[in-house]
C-alpha positions in Angstrom: 0.0 -0.1 -0.1 3.1 2.5 0.8 4.2 2.1 -3.0 0.7 3.0 -4.3 0.5 6.0 -2.1 4.1 6.9 -3.1 3.0 6.7 -6.8 -0.2 8.4 -6.2 1.3 11.3 -4.2 3.9 11.9 -6.9 1.3 12.0 -9.8 -1.0 14.3 -7.6 1.9 16.6 -6.7 2.2 17.7 -10.3 -1.4 18.7 -10.6 -3.0 22.0 -10.1 -6.5 20.7 -10.9 -6.7 17.9 -8.2 -5.0 17.5 -4.8 -5.0 14.4 -2.3 -5.6 14.3 1.4 -2.2 15.4 3.3 -1.0 12.6 5.2 1.1 13.3 8.6 3.5 10.8 10.1 2.0 8.7 13.1 3.7 6.6 15.8 3.8 2.9 14.9 3.9 0.8 18.1 4.9 -2.2 15.9 8.2 -0.8 14.3 8.5 1.9 17.3 9.1 5.0 14.7 7.0 7.4 13.1 5.7 6.4 9.6 3.4 8.1 7.0 -0.2 6.3 7.1 -1.3 4.2 3.9 -5.0 4.3 4.0 -7.0 2.0 1.6 -8.9 5.0 0.3 -7.5 8.4 -1.1 -9.6 11.5 -1.0 -9.3 13.7 -4.1 -10.4 17.3 -4.2 -11.1 19.3 -7.6 -9.4 22.4 -7.0 -11.4 24.4 -9.8 -14.2 26.5 -9.0 -16.4 25.0 -11.9 -15.8 21.5 -10.8 -18.6 21.3 -8.4 -19.0 17.4 -8.9 -15.4 15.9 -8.6 -17.0 12.3 -9.3 -18.3 13.5 -12.5 -15.0 15.0 -13.5 -12.9 11.9 -12.9 -15.8 9.7 -14.4 -15.5 11.4 -17.6 -12.0 10.2 -17.5 -13.2 6.7 -16.7 -12.1 7.0 -13.3 -14.6 5.4 -10.7 -14.7 7.0 -7.2 -17.2 7.4 -4.3 -18.8 10.8 -4.2 -18.0 12.9 -1.3 -21.7 13.2 -0.5 -21.7 9.4 0.2 -19.6 10.1 3.4 -21.2 13.5 4.2 -18.8 15.8 2.5 -18.9 18.0 -0.4 -19.3 16.7 -3.9 -16.0 18.7 -4.4 -14.2 15.4 -3.0 -14.0 12.0 -4.4 -12.9 8.6 -2.6 -10.6 6.4 -4.6 -10.1 2.9 -3.5 -6.5 1.9 -3.5 -7.2 -1.9 -2.5 -8.1 -3.1 -5.9 -6.1 -5.5 -7.7 -2.7 -4.5 -9.1 -4.1 -4.3 -12.7 -6.9 -1.9 -11.5 -4.5 0.4 -9.9 -2.0 0.4 -13.0 -5.2 1.3 -15.0 -5.8 4.2 -12.5 -2.1 5.4 -12.9 
């Protein structure tokens, strides 16, 4: 999952139209060190004013996510699943 997050972060860092959630290091009791979390879902935000429905914007590019309103958030946000198969993840990239 860490590798997927690294790739996703690298791609979205180059975009001005989309951004993803910020991740902050948390203490890991297992490794007894601070690490960046690697959630199974990434929140994508459409940064343009005219992109009120981020899910529709991504869907137009054949990227399927879960609308922010499904999680009591604004539609400017969309959740992307990172726990799909490797082939599905490669298609997302």
